Structure formats: C-alpha cells, structure tokens
N, C-alpha and C positions, 0 to 999 in steps of 0.2 A: 504493500499500500504505499502510495507517495506521501512524502512529508507534508504536503499541501493538503492532502485529504485528512491526514491524522489532526492537522490543526483545525480543519473545518468542523470536526466532531464536537467542537465546543458549542456549536448551535444546537446540539442534542441535549435537552434538558427536561428535568421534572417539573411540571406545572400545577402540582396538587392533585386533588381528587377529580374524577371525571363526573359527569352528570348521569352516568349509567348504573347508579347504585341500585337500581330497581331490577337491572338485567343480569342474571346469573352467568358468570364466565367461568369455565375450567380451564382456559388457556387464553393467552394475550389475543386481543382483536386489534388489528392495525387498520385505521382509516388511512387511504392514500389518495393523491391525485397527481397527475402529470401534466405538464405543458410540453408541447411538442412544436417542430418545425412544420408539421402538417398532420394530414389524416391517413397516410399511407404507412402501415407497419413496417413495410419492407425498405422503403426509400427514405422515409422521414426519420428524425432523431429526437431524443428528449432534451429539453432546454432546462427544465426545472422539475425537481420532485419534492413532495412533502409527504411525511410519514407522521402519524399520531398514534401511538401505541397505548392502548388501555389494558392494564394488567387485571388479573383476577382479584387483586386487592383494591382495585379502582385508581391506582396511581396512572399518571399521565407522562408518557415520554415524547418529545417532539423532535423531528429532525427534518430539516429542509436544506436544499442546496441547488445552486445554479450551475448548469452543465454546458461546457463548450461542445456543441453538437459535431464540429468538424466540418460543418457545411453551413452556407449562408442562411439566415432565417429569412424566408419570404415576408415581404411586408404586409400579406394578408394574415399571417400567423401573428406578426407583431401587433397588428391592430386588434387582435383578440386578447392576447395575454400581456402585451406592452413590454416584452423582453426583445431587445434588438442585438446585433452582433457585438456592438462595443460593451454591452454589459456582460457577455459571456466569453470575450476573447482571451481572458486571462484566467479562466475557470478551468477546473479539472475536466477531463474527458469523461464519458460515463464509465468507461472500464476501469478508471481510477476509483470509482465509487462501488463496482460491483460486488466486489467481496464483502464489503461493509453492508450493503444491501441485503445480501443473502443471509449474512449474520443476524441483522436487525429484524428479518421476516421469519427466521427459523422458528418453527413450532408456534407460529400464529396464524389465526384465521384473518380473513381480509374483509374490508367494508370500504364503501364509497358510493359515488354517485355515477351511474353508468360504467362501472367497472367491469361488467361482464363483457360488453360489447367493445369496449376502447381500452381502458387502462390496463387490464390485466394482460391481454394479448400483446399490447405495445411493449409492457415491461417485459415480458417473456422474450419477446423478439430481441430487444436490447441486450438482455442477459445472455442469450444464446450466442449473439455476436461476441461476447467476451469470454466465452466458453463455459458459461454456467447454464445448467438445466434447471429451470425452476418449474416444478410440477405443482399444481393445484388441485388434483383430482381428489384427494384426501382431506382437503381443506373445507371448512364452512365458510361460505362466501355470501356476504349481505350486500345487495345492491339498493340503495336507498331509492333510486329512480324507479326500479320495478316495484317496490313496496307502495311508492306514491301512485303509481299508475293502476296497481291492482285494487289498492284500497281506496281511491278516490277516482272513480270513473268519470270521464269527462265527456260523456255522450249527452244527447239532447235531454234524456230523461234527469240526469244529474244537474244539468244547468237549470232545468224548470224547477226542480226541488230547491236549489239553492236560491234562485232569484225570485221565484214566484211563491215560494213555501207551500206547494201542493204537489201532489202526484200528477204525472202525464199519463192519463188512462188510456189515451188513443195513440200510443207509441207504434211506430211503423205503419200507420194508416197516414197516406200522403197529406190529406187535408188537416188531419189532426196534428202532424209534425209541423206543418207550416203555421197553423195557429199558435202552437206552443212556442215556435221560434220566434214569431211576432211578439207574444207576451215577454219572452225573456229579453228580446232587444229592448222592448218599451222599459222594462225594469233596469236594464243596463244603463240606458242613456238618462233615466232619472237619479240613479246611484252615482254615476260617473259624470259631474258636471263638465268636464273637458271634452265630453263627447256629444255634446248637445248641438251639433250640425252634421249633416252628411259628410261634408268636406273634411272635417276633422275626424270622423269615425272612419271615413275611407282610408285616410292617411295613415291613421293608427293601425289599420289591418294589414299594412303593407311592411310589417316587420319581417325581415328575412335574415338568413344566415348568409353573410357576405362572402364566405368562402366557396360557396356552390353557385354554378351558373344555372342550374335547373332545379326544379323541385324533387326530381326523381334521383338526384345527386349523381348523375352519370359524368359530369364534368366538374372540375374544380379550379379555382385560381391558383397560380403560382408565379410570383413576380409579374402579374398581369397577363400571363398566358394561360390559355384553357388547356387544362391537363385531363386526360382520360382517367376515370377512377375504377374501371372495370375491363373486363375482357383481357385478351393475351397481350394487349398494348397498354395496360394499366400503368399509370406513372408517366406515360409519355406524352409530348406536346401534341395536341390535335394537329397543329401545322405539319409536324414531321410525319404523323400517320397519313394525312392527306397528300403528302408529296410522295411518300415511299410505299404506302399500302392502301392505294385509292380503292382497290377490288374489296377490301376488308370494310371500309366504310360504306361502300354501295351495299354490300350484303347486310351491314349492321342496321341501316335505316329501314330495312324490311322487317326488322325484329320487333318485339314487344317493348318498346320504349316510349316516352312521353313524346306529345307532340312538339314541345320545346326542344327536346333533345334532337329529334329528327330534323327541325329548321336549322339548328346549328350545324348538323352534319351536311344538310343540303348546301348552306352557305359555303362550308369548308370545301365541298367538291367544287364550287365554283371560284375558289381561291379568296373568299372572304372569311376572315376569321374574327372572333369576339375580341372586343377591347373593353377592358375594365373601366368603368367610370368612377371617379371618385367618390367616397362615400358622402352622401347627402347629409345635410345637417339634422335631419329628422330620422335617419336610419338608426335603427337600434343595434347595439352590440349583440352578437350571438350568444 
C-alpha cells in the first residue's frame, strides 16, 4: 500500500452511534456510494468512494477518498458530481486503495441507493482490474431504492390516495383513470403554488437526466459526443460507428428501439450527428 494511501486513512473515523438501534445486526453493514467518470462499467472509472460502516454494537466508521481515474473526467460527469480533473490529478489511483477497500468490506453486508444495478457491479469491475475478486453472493444486500419503489408505489392509485385522500375505485378503466388524473392534477396545482400556470407546469415536467440523449438510454454524452450504450459497439462514438459500421446502424434502426433513437440513427446515416446544448438555467441536475 502506498504511503499516500496510508496517510489518507486518517479520514476513516468513528462518529458515535448510528440511528439503526432498532435494527438487529449480526455483522457489520456498510453503506456506500461511488462517483464515476460515466455509466459504463468497462470503460469508465471511479473518481470518489464513500463507505459508512455500522457495526453490530451500533458504532459508525466512515471512510471517503478521491481517486485519480487515469482518464479524463467528461464534463457531463463533472456536471453531476462536481469533481474535475484538477481535483484528482494528485490523488492515488484506485488500485492503491483496492487492498484496503477489500479489508474494510470483509465480512460485511452492503447497503446503498441503487447499488444492485450500479455501485456493486462498478466496484467489482474496478477491483477485478486490480487483481481482486470481490464476491457478493453470500452477502446480504440492502438497496434503499428498491425498498422505496416497492413500499411506496407511484402509480395513479397511489397518487390519487395521496393527493385526494380517497381510493381510486375505477382503476384501469380508461375514463375512470382520466377523471382520477384530473383530480390529482387539480390537487397538485392547489398544493404547489409555483405550478399554477400551464407554462410553469410544463417547464417543471421537463426534468431530464442530462447524461442521456434519449429516454430509452441507448446513447449517452461524453465530452459533447454521442456514445452508444448498448450492442457490440457499446462505448464507441456514434460518429465512428456511422463511418466504419454503417450496415450495423442500418440493421439497428429496424430493431425495437425508441423513435427518438431511430431519428438519431437516421441523422447519423446522413452524416448529421447530435450536438449537446449547454444546460439551460431551468434544467435540473440528475
């Protein structure tokens, strides 16, 4: 382990008791989160990690660190987590941390928000690059996002119950659903005074994740260029694919993809490629 990383372990500290006294633990539970250069496990890299360990006796131990990813951080990623190249250029590489991370997570269960689909596989991929196999099959994994979505359904019936304080008895009847939607919207506009015009409400509904080009997430931005997020050319620039694998794009546009994705492919086949506009003042962070 490098001298730099040994010194950085001073950030690991005990912060008193947790707020999970009501939850019985028979081994430590580690909450963690990663910030990365992008969304591709194979091509992108970690730029920051944070671990918070809750022990069975309810003590807390925190450890966070910035990581030099060895590649440039795309501006789209920096817009999300506000970490740029200058902030990490003198930080350790991930492999300098890998051994200590394995030690920190040993015999611990895992918890976090969206860790099943993102943070765990990303961490495993990075550790594998450093020669460490991190297995989670025998661990208990808690994903707070999954709990939230299962326990608090966000369908029309749930919205009707929350905003109108009554049950939606005509669920899945088209006219019944329309009437319930109207009632929910009326309640929302009374509750949220900043939405009391169609213009403001419409603008509010344009919240998007600025990293993606299309709702089906077939393409994402990297340094202002459209990148493919799927298929055999995943991680490659759309312009490169159009120039070198035109037949593939022609085949792809006939597959089951969104109309927006098809329009992007059609334009690419004509030599016209997406250009990312600067974030508008009203656009929300993802």
